[in-house]
Every structure is written in structure tokens, then in C-alpha cells.
N, C-alpha and C positions, 0 to 999 in steps of 0.2 A: 053620482059624482061625489068624490071625496072632498071634504072641506080642507082649507089650508091648515087649520088647527088640528087635523086628525093625527093619529099616532104615526101613520106611515110618512106623512109629509114632515112631521117633526124630526123623524130619524134622518131623512134626506138632508134637511137644512143643517142638522148637527154635524153630519159627515162632511158637508161642504166647508163649514167653518173650521173644522179640524184640519182638513187638507190645506186650507189657506194659511193657518197658523204654522204648520210644518214648513211650508214653502218660505214664508217670511222669516222664520228662524234660520233656515239654511242660508238665505241670502245675507242675513246679518252676520253670520259666522264667517262667511266668505269675505265680506267687507272688512271685518275685524282682522282676519288673517292677513289680508293685503295691506291694511293699515299698519300692522305690526312689522311688516318687512320694510316699509319706507321706500324712498326713491332708489333707483338702481345706481350703484357706484360707478364712476367713470375710471377705467384703467389708465394709468399714466406711468411714464418713466420719469423719475425725479432726478434732480441735479442740485449740487450745492453751490450757493454763491460763495465766492472766495476772494480774498485780498491778494492782489498780485501787482508787481511793478508793471507799468504800461508806458510805452513810448508813443508820443504823438508825432507822426511823420507825414511829410508830403513827398510824393514821388514824381519824377519827370524823366523823360527820355531825351537826351541831348546828343552832343557830338564832341569829339576830341579834336583839338587844334594844337599843332605844334607851336609853342611860343617863339621858337626860332625857326624861321623858314626863309633863309637867304636865297636870292637868285644868283646862280653862278654864271658869270658872263665870260666871254672870250677876252683875253688880254693881249693876244697877238693875232695877226692876220694869217690866214691859211685855209687849206681845205681839210675837213675832218676826215682823218684816216680810219679811225676806229671809235665806236661807242661801246664802252665797257660796263655801263650800268643802265638798266631800264627802269621803267616805272615800278615802284614798290620794292626795288632792290635795297637791301641794307648796305650801308657804306660806313667806313671808318674815317676819322679825321686824317687827312693826308692821302687817302685812297684815290687812285686814278679813276676818273669818270670817263674821260675821252682823251684821244691823242690827235693833235693837229699836225699837219705836215710841217716838219722842221728843217727841210733841206736848205732853204735860203737862210734860215736862222743859223744853221751850222756854218755855212760859208762866211756869214758875217762875223760869227764868233771866232772862227779860225783867222780871219783877216785882222780882227782887233787884237787877237793874241799875238800874232806875228809882229804887228806894228808896235805894240807895247814892249815886246821883247827886244826889238831893234832899238827902241828909244832908251831902254834901260842900259843897253850896251853903250850907246852914244853918251849918255850922261856919265857913265863910269869912265869913259875915255876922256871926256872933257874935264872931269874932276882932276885927273892926273895932269892934264895940260895946264889947268889953272894953278895947281900946286907948284908947277915948275915956272909959273908966271909967263906962259907962252900965249895964253888967251886972256881977254878981259873977263871980269866977273859977270857982266851982263850976258855974255854968250852962254855961260853955264846956266845962268838963271833962265834964259829962254828955253834951253834944252830941258830943264827940270819942269818948267810949266807945260811944255809939250808932253812930257811923260805923264804928268798928272792928268791931262785931258785924255790921253790914250788909255790910261788905266780906267777912267770913268766910262769910256766907250766899251772897254772890255767887260766891265762889270754889268753894263746894260745889256750887252750881247749875251752874256751868260745868263742873266735873269730872264731875258726873252726866250732863250733856248729852253730853260726850265719850265716856262709858262706854256710851252707847247703841250705839256702833259697837264690836262685840266684836272684839278684835285678838289676833294671836298674839304671845307674848312672845319667840319664838325662831324661827330657821330650822328647817324640818323638813317633816314630812308629817302629814296628818290620820290619826291611827290609829283614832279613833272619832268619829263625829258622833252626838250624843245628843239633838238637837232637830230639829224640822221647822218650816217656815213655818206660822204660825198658833198655835203653842204660846204659852202665857202663862208667863213665867218670873219668879221672884223672886230677890233677891240670894242667892247661894250655890248656885243650881241649876246642876249641871254641864251644859255645852253641847258641849264638844269635848275630846278627848285628843290632844295633839300629841306625836309622837315626834321628838325632836331629831335633826337630820341631821348635826350637827357631830361628835358623839362616839357611839360604839356599844360595846356589850358583847356579846361572842360566847361562847355557852355550848357546850361540847363534852363530851358524856358518854363516859366510858371505863369498861371493866369494873373492878370493885373489885380483881380479882386482880392488876392491874398498876398500881394506884394509887401504889405506892412508887417507880415509875419516873419520876414527873413531879415537877417542881420549878419554882418561880417563876423566870422569866428564860430558860427554854428557848425556842428559836426555833420558830415555827409558820408553816407555809405555808397561806394561806387562799384559797379560791375559792368563788364563788357562781354559780348558774345565771343570775343577773340581769346578770352582768358577766364578760366573758371574761378580764379582767385577773387576775393572780395577785398577791396582797398578802402582805407579810411582817408578822409580829407576834411578840409574846412572851407567854408565860404570865404573867398578872398575879397570879392567886391560884388556889388549889385548895380548893373547898368541902369541909370535913371530913365533912359529913353525907352518908351514902350513901342515895340514893333507895330507898325501900322497895319500889317496884314493879320497877325495872330493875336494882337492885343495882349502881349505877354511881356514879362520882364526877363532880363537875361541875368541869371545867377551864375557866377563864375567861380570855379575852383582851380587854383594853381597848385600843382604838386609835381614831384619828380616822377618820371616814367618808371614803373617797376620792371619794365622789360616786356616787350610783346604787345604793348598798347599803341596802335598805329593812329596817326593823325587822320581824321576823316571818319573813323569808326564810330558807331553808335555807342552810347554809354547811358546806363540807368543810374540816376542819382536819387537817394532817399535822404531827405534833410530832416534831422532831428529838431523839432520845434519845441517840444516840452517833454518832461519826464516826471511821472507820478510814481512815487515809491510804493504806495498802497492804495490801488484803485479797486473798487468792487467790480468784479467781472462775473458774468453769467453766460451760459450758452445762448446763442441767438434764438433757439426754439422757445426759450422761456419768456421772451418779450412778445406780447400780443397787442396788436393795435385794436382799440375799441373806439367807438364814437367820441368818447370823452378824452381819449389820449391813450398812451401806452401803459400797459399794466403787466405785472407778473402775478402768479398765483402761488402764495406761500402755503405749504402743506402743514397743517396743524392737526395732528391726529389723523382722523379719516375725513377731514374737511379741507377745502381750498378757500383761502381768503384772498380776494383781489386787492393788490397794492398798487396804486398809481406810482409811476417812476419817471425820472428824467434820464435820458440816455446820452452818452458821449460818443467816443470813438468805437468803431467796429473793426476788429482785426482777427483774422484766422478763426472765424466762426464764433467769436466771443464778442459780447457787447458790454461796454462800460456803463455802470449805473452811477450817475452822479448824485442822485437823491432818491430816497425811498427805501433803501436797504442798508444794513450794517455790514454784511459780508459773511454771515454765518448761517443764513437761512437755507432751508430745504425748499426747492421750488419744483413746480411741475414743468417738465420740458416737453417731451414727446406726448402729445395729447392736451397740452395747455390751451390750444385754440378752441377746444370743445367745452371748456369750463365756464362757469359763472360764479359769482361771489357766493360762498357758502355751499357750493356743490360738494356732494359726497365723492370721494376718490378712493381708488384702490391702487397702491403703489406696487407696480410689477417688479421694478428694479431701479437701481440708482445708476445713472449714466457715468461711465468711466471716461473722464475728460483727458486722460493721458493717451488714449488710443486715437 
């Protein structure tokens, strides 16, 4: 049996240690190579923070009310022969809405006309007799008084005959038709409600929690589904009473109707609360919520630096940064949520915010 210290055993031990040294050297080179490469860079799409004007607005959907909405009532008695305007129909001032049977009114007018004509002839005759001193003056005076009364009756008969044609007192649209052909009406009977088309009152409900942000004179942008045009107006008043059901305040805008805006239609109002000439805006993808708050990642060379920020309004995919940025930084946008402070980044492209 060979001893451990024999030549053969010494050769085996030497070969074993040589192999171990080679293996250790290879592992060390591999570790050094990996250490040289460093952590893998995160690909991101970058965006620029920029200074832009920003409008602070609150929006609400309300309705249009005609500020003039008189009820048109019958002024004479009779049966309705024709209704010439239905709900929603446009009308002009003086336009005929309905006709009431005027047969009896015509007879009355004709009788008053004949009586007044005879009285005029009688007064003319008595004037001649009085000039010739045939009759006393009081007889002429009585005839003239009678003529005055008959003329008043003729004027009333003519007025009633004209009132048989029911007309609109203003330009607008029929908001409510309250009669039909064949109905019998008496003076004071409501027949139509006309919504004035020249002036309108717009009601916009807003939550009571922001009521103190509104004031008379603030600019309002108005749109309605009935008209593609965008109209400008101003807050006229704010109703102090809060609606019990909706817990809202009623913001009112008075303005002339541009044409085509119907009472009762819905309207969207966007109230301008504030305007900042140079606000720092970034794409919403740049802002990441972390446990400590919102941050953005500023790209500096091939590294990302986390910057805590305070945010303001959010509009059209952009976020206002009220503190933390100056407005000229390059930020990580797409891919920002995968970053940490000091992470290596590889910028694939810069986002085009004009698209």
C-alpha cells in the first residue's frame, strides 16, 4: 500500500489544486465582467416640462329659461275656430296664434257703427238749427254727449273685434298651447305661454362646497346640443338659497339669445375661476404616486432622479406642477412608474405633446 507522501499521491493532490485554482479564476472573471456591466437600464419615453397659460374652470350642465314668458289669455268670449301655433312653433310679435269666433262681435261693431253714424248726422243737423236759433243750446249739447258715448261704444266694439284674433306680444316660441279648436273661452282664460326668444336666463347648478369660488362678472363659456356655436357670457347673479334636494347653488347667466337657443334646452357652462399666465405643465404619465406622495423622475444623463412635486389642475392629459419643477426639465413619461431614485434609464424617444 502506497503512503500519502509517495510520488504518485503527490501528483494527484497537485492536479486537484490546479483544477480548483482554474475554476476559481473563471468565476472571478465572470463576476468582474458582470460587475462591469452594472444594473440594466430601464427604457423610457421622455417628455419636457413646459410653461404654458392655464385656465382654472368649473363646469356644470344646466338649462335655458326664457326671461320673458308671458301667458296669452283670451280677451273676448267665443268659441276657438282655429289654432295656428302649436308647442315649439316660432312666432313673431303680432303674429296670429288663434282665432275666436267673431260673428257676434261683428254684429255689435256694425250696430255701433250705424248708431254713431246716425248720431253724427243728428249733431250736424242740430248745429244748423242752433245757428238759426231754432233750438236751445242744451238740446245740441245732449246730442253731442250722445255722439261721444256712441263713438266710445264703436271703439270698444272695434277693439273687441280685433281681439278675436289672438296674437303674440313678442318674438319667441310657443312654450305651451293650452286650448284646442272648439274650446269655448272667456276673457282671462289662458291660451298660450310664449317664451321670449330675444333674451334668456341660463341656470347652472354647482355644488355648495365650491359656492364661494363664484362671483358676479366671471366669464362663462356656454354650449348647447341645439347649436354647435360656443357663446360667451358672464355670471349675472348667484342665488343665495341652496336647493334642498341637490345641495347646490344656482349660478345665473343673463344674455341675449344668439338665435336657435330654445328655453328648456340643456346647456353646458364652463366658468373661468382663475387664469395663470405661466404654469408648469407635464404629461399625466410623468406624475407617479409613491407612499411618500407624488413624484416625477427628472432625467439627468443616463440616470433618473426622483423629485417630489405638488400638483394642481389636470386638463387634457396634462398636470399642473405647483412646486418642485421650474418648467424646463426633461422627465420620464412612459415607463416612469417602473423607476426608482437613481435608476439607470435609456431614453427611447421624446414624446410629442402636439399630437
